[in-house]
PAPAVEX-471431 format. One record per residue (C-alpha): residue in one letter; x, z, y. Coordinates in Angstrom, 1 decimal, decimal comma. Last residue first. Layout:
BEGIN
<atom><residu>a</residu><c1>X</c1><c3>Z</c3><c2>Y</c2></atom>
...
This chain:
BEGIN
<atom><residu>e</residu><c1>34,9</c1><c3>5,6</c3><c2>-19,3</c2></atom>
<atom><residu>e</residu><c1>32,5</c1><c3>2,9</c3><c2>-20,8</c2></atom>
<atom><residu>l</residu><c1>30,6</c1><c3>3,2</c3><c2>-17,1</c2></atom>
<atom><residu>a</residu><c1>33,3</c1><c3>2,9</c3><c2>-14,9</c2></atom>
<atom><residu>k</residu><c1>34,7</c1><c3>-0,7</c3><c2>-17,2</c2></atom>
<atom><residu>r</residu><c1>30,2</c1><c3>-1,5</c3><c2>-16,5</c2></atom>
<atom><residu>l</residu><c1>30,4</c1><c3>-1,1</c3><c2>-13,3</c2></atom>
<atom><residu>d</residu><c1>34,1</c1><c3>-2,9</c3><c2>-12,5</c2></atom>
<atom><residu>n</residu><c1>32,5</c1><c3>-5,9</c3><c2>-14,6</c2></atom>
<atom><residu>l</residu><c1>29,4</c1><c3>-6,0</c3><c2>-12,4</c2></atom>
<atom><residu>n</residu><c1>31,2</c1><c3>-6,6</c3><c2>-9,5</c2></atom>
<atom><residu>r</residu><c1>32,3</c1><c3>-5,0</c3><c2>-6,4</c2></atom>
<atom><residu>y</residu><c1>31,2</c1><c3>-1,5</c3><c2>-7,5</c2></atom>
<atom><residu>g</residu><c1>30,9</c1><c3>1,6</c3><c2>-5,3</c2></atom>
<atom><residu>r</residu><c1>32,0</c1><c3>5,2</c3><c2>-5,7</c2></atom>
<atom><residu>t</residu><c1>29,3</c1><c3>8,1</c3><c2>-4,3</c2></atom>
<atom><residu>k</residu><c1>31,4</c1><c3>10,7</c3><c2>-2,6</c2></atom>
<atom><residu>q</residu><c1>31,1</c1><c3>9,5</c3><c2>1,3</c2></atom>
<atom><residu>d</residu><c1>26,9</c1><c3>9,7</c3><c2>0,3</c2></atom>
<atom><residu>n</residu><c1>24,8</c1><c3>7,9</c3><c2>2,3</c2></atom>
<atom><residu>a</residu><c1>23,9</c1><c3>5,1</c3><c2>0,0</c2></atom>
<atom><residu>i</residu><c1>23,1</c1><c3>8,4</c3><c2>-2,9</c2></atom>
<atom><residu>e</residu><c1>20,9</c1><c3>9,5</c3><c2>0,7</c2></atom>
<atom><residu>i</residu><c1>19,4</c1><c3>6,5</c3><c2>0,8</c2></atom>
<atom><residu>g</residu><c1>18,5</c1><c3>6,1</c3><c2>-2,7</c2></atom>
<atom><residu>e</residu><c1>17,4</c1><c3>9,6</c3><c2>-3,5</c2></atom>
<atom><residu>k</residu><c1>15,2</c1><c3>9,6</c3><c2>0,2</c2></atom>
<atom><residu>i</residu><c1>13,8</c1><c3>5,8</c3><c2>-1,5</c2></atom>
<atom><residu>a</residu><c1>12,8</c1><c3>7,7</c3><c2>-4,4</c2></atom>
<atom><residu>s</residu><c1>11,0</c1><c3>10,0</c3><c2>-3,4</c2></atom>
<atom><residu>e</residu><c1>8,9</c1><c3>8,2</c3><c2>-0,6</c2></atom>
<atom><residu>t</residu><c1>7,9</c1><c3>6,1</c3><c2>-4,4</c2></atom>
<atom><residu>v</residu><c1>6,8</c1><c3>9,4</c3><c2>-6,0</c2></atom>
<atom><residu>i</residu><c1>5,0</c1><c3>10,7</c3><c2>-2,7</c2></atom>
<atom><residu>n</residu><c1>2,9</c1><c3>7,3</c3><c2>-2,8</c2></atom>
<atom><residu>p</residu><c1>4,1</c1><c3>4,9</c3><c2>0,1</c2></atom>
<atom><residu>i</residu><c1>2,2</c1><c3>3,5</c3><c2>3,0</c2></atom>
<atom><residu>d</residu><c1>1,8</c1><c3>0,2</c3><c2>3,6</c2></atom>
<atom><residu>l</residu><c1>-1,7</c1><c3>0,4</c3><c2>4,3</c2></atom>
<atom><residu>n</residu><c1>-3,7</c1><c3>-1,0</c3><c2>1,7</c2></atom>
<atom><residu>l</residu><c1>-6,5</c1><c3>-3,9</c3><c2>1,5</c2></atom>
<atom><residu>h</residu><c1>-6,8</c1><c3>-4,7</c3><c2>-2,4</c2></atom>
<atom><residu>f</residu><c1>-8,8</c1><c3>-8,0</c3><c2>-3,1</c2></atom>
<atom><residu>p</residu><c1>-12,3</c1><c3>-10,1</c3><c2>-4,4</c2></atom>
<atom><residu>i</residu><c1>-14,6</c1><c3>-8,0</c3><c2>-6,8</c2></atom>
<atom><residu>g</residu><c1>-16,1</c1><c3>-11,5</c3><c2>-8,3</c2></atom>
<atom><residu>n</residu><c1>-17,4</c1><c3>-15,2</c3><c2>-7,3</c2></atom>
<atom><residu>e</residu><c1>-13,7</c1><c3>-15,4</c3><c2>-4,9</c2></atom>
<atom><residu>r</residu><c1>-15,9</c1><c3>-17,0</c3><c2>-2,0</c2></atom>
<atom><residu>v</residu><c1>-19,0</c1><c3>-14,6</c3><c2>-2,8</c2></atom>
<atom><residu>s</residu><c1>-16,7</c1><c3>-11,9</c3><c2>-3,0</c2></atom>
<atom><residu>t</residu><c1>-14,9</c1><c3>-12,6</c3><c2>0,1</c2></atom>
<atom><residu>k</residu><c1>-17,6</c1><c3>-12,8</c3><c2>2,2</c2></atom>
<atom><residu>l</residu><c1>-19,1</c1><c3>-9,1</c3><c2>1,3</c2></atom>
<atom><residu>f</residu><c1>-15,8</c1><c3>-7,6</c3><c2>1,4</c2></atom>
<atom><residu>m</residu><c1>-15,0</c1><c3>-9,4</c3><c2>5,1</c2></atom>
<atom><residu>n</residu><c1>-18,4</c1><c3>-8,4</c3><c2>6,1</c2></atom>
<atom><residu>i</residu><c1>-18,4</c1><c3>-4,9</c3><c2>4,9</c2></atom>
<atom><residu>a</residu><c1>-15,0</c1><c3>-4,2</c3><c2>6,8</c2></atom>
<atom><residu>t</residu><c1>-15,9</c1><c3>-5,9</c3><c2>9,9</c2></atom>
<atom><residu>t</residu><c1>-19,6</c1><c3>-3,4</c3><c2>9,6</c2></atom>
<atom><residu>m</residu><c1>-16,9</c1><c3>-0,1</c3><c2>9,3</c2></atom>
<atom><residu>n</residu><c1>-14,6</c1><c3>-1,4</c3><c2>11,9</c2></atom>
<atom><residu>i</residu><c1>-11,2</c1><c3>-3,0</c3><c2>12,0</c2></atom>
<atom><residu>g</residu><c1>-7,7</c1><c3>-2,2</c3><c2>13,4</c2></atom>
<atom><residu>l</residu><c1>-6,2</c1><c3>-1,3</c3><c2>10,3</c2></atom>
<atom><residu>k</residu><c1>-5,5</c1><c3>1,7</c3><c2>11,5</c2></atom>
<atom><residu>k</residu><c1>-9,1</c1><c3>1,8</c3><c2>12,5</c2></atom>
<atom><residu>f</residu><c1>-10,4</c1><c3>0,7</c3><c2>9,1</c2></atom>
<atom><residu>i</residu><c1>-8,0</c1><c3>3,2</c3><c2>7,0</c2></atom>
<atom><residu>i</residu><c1>-9,8</c1><c3>6,3</c3><c2>9,8</c2></atom>
<atom><residu>e</residu><c1>-13,7</c1><c3>5,0</c3><c2>8,8</c2></atom>
<atom><residu>a</residu><c1>-12,5</c1><c3>5,0</c3><c2>5,3</c2></atom>
<atom><residu>q</residu><c1>-12,0</c1><c3>8,7</c3><c2>5,0</c2></atom>
<atom><residu>e</residu><c1>-15,1</c1><c3>9,6</c3><c2>7,5</c2></atom>
<atom><residu>k</residu><c1>-17,3</c1><c3>7,0</c3><c2>5,2</c2></atom>
<atom><residu>t</residu><c1>-15,8</c1><c3>9,3</c3><c2>1,9</c2></atom>
<atom><residu>k</residu><c1>-16,3</c1><c3>12,2</c3><c2>3,0</c2></atom>
<atom><residu>k</residu><c1>-20,1</c1><c3>11,5</c3><c2>4,4</c2></atom>
<atom><residu>d</residu><c1>-20,7</c1><c3>10,1</c3><c2>0,8</c2></atom>
<atom><residu>i</residu><c1>-22,5</c1><c3>6,8</c3><c2>1,2</c2></atom>
<atom><residu>r</residu><c1>-26,0</c1><c3>5,3</c3><c2>1,3</c2></atom>
<atom><residu>v</residu><c1>-25,9</c1><c3>1,7</c3><c2>2,5</c2></atom>
<atom><residu>n</residu><c1>-28,3</c1><c3>0,1</c3><c2>4,4</c2></atom>
<atom><residu>l</residu><c1>-27,6</c1><c3>-3,9</c3><c2>5,2</c2></atom>
<atom><residu>n</residu><c1>-29,5</c1><c3>-5,3</c3><c2>8,0</c2></atom>
<atom><residu>t</residu><c1>-30,0</c1><c3>-9,1</c3><c2>8,6</c2></atom>
<atom><residu>t</residu><c1>-28,5</c1><c3>-11,9</c3><c2>10,1</c2></atom>
<atom><residu>s</residu><c1>-28,9</c1><c3>-15,3</c3><c2>11,5</c2></atom>
<atom><residu>m</residu><c1>-26,2</c1><c3>-18,0</c3><c2>11,2</c2></atom>
């Protein structure tokens, strides 16, 4: 298959940020753009989300809180839903 050049103008900061993400994903800018274009053609539109598995600050805070609650010896646990309901009614 023959290839052609594609010139894209993008601000420097966005390019640098994208390169950091692509490096973490194990791909370069050319591969990322090719993936996007080929999938766009196949899907007939903007095709996908490619995200790193990093929680946002709200999720990160909720995870931390959950771990603290799970490890807190003072936190009461319940073996079934009926016991939980009784405790909530008290």
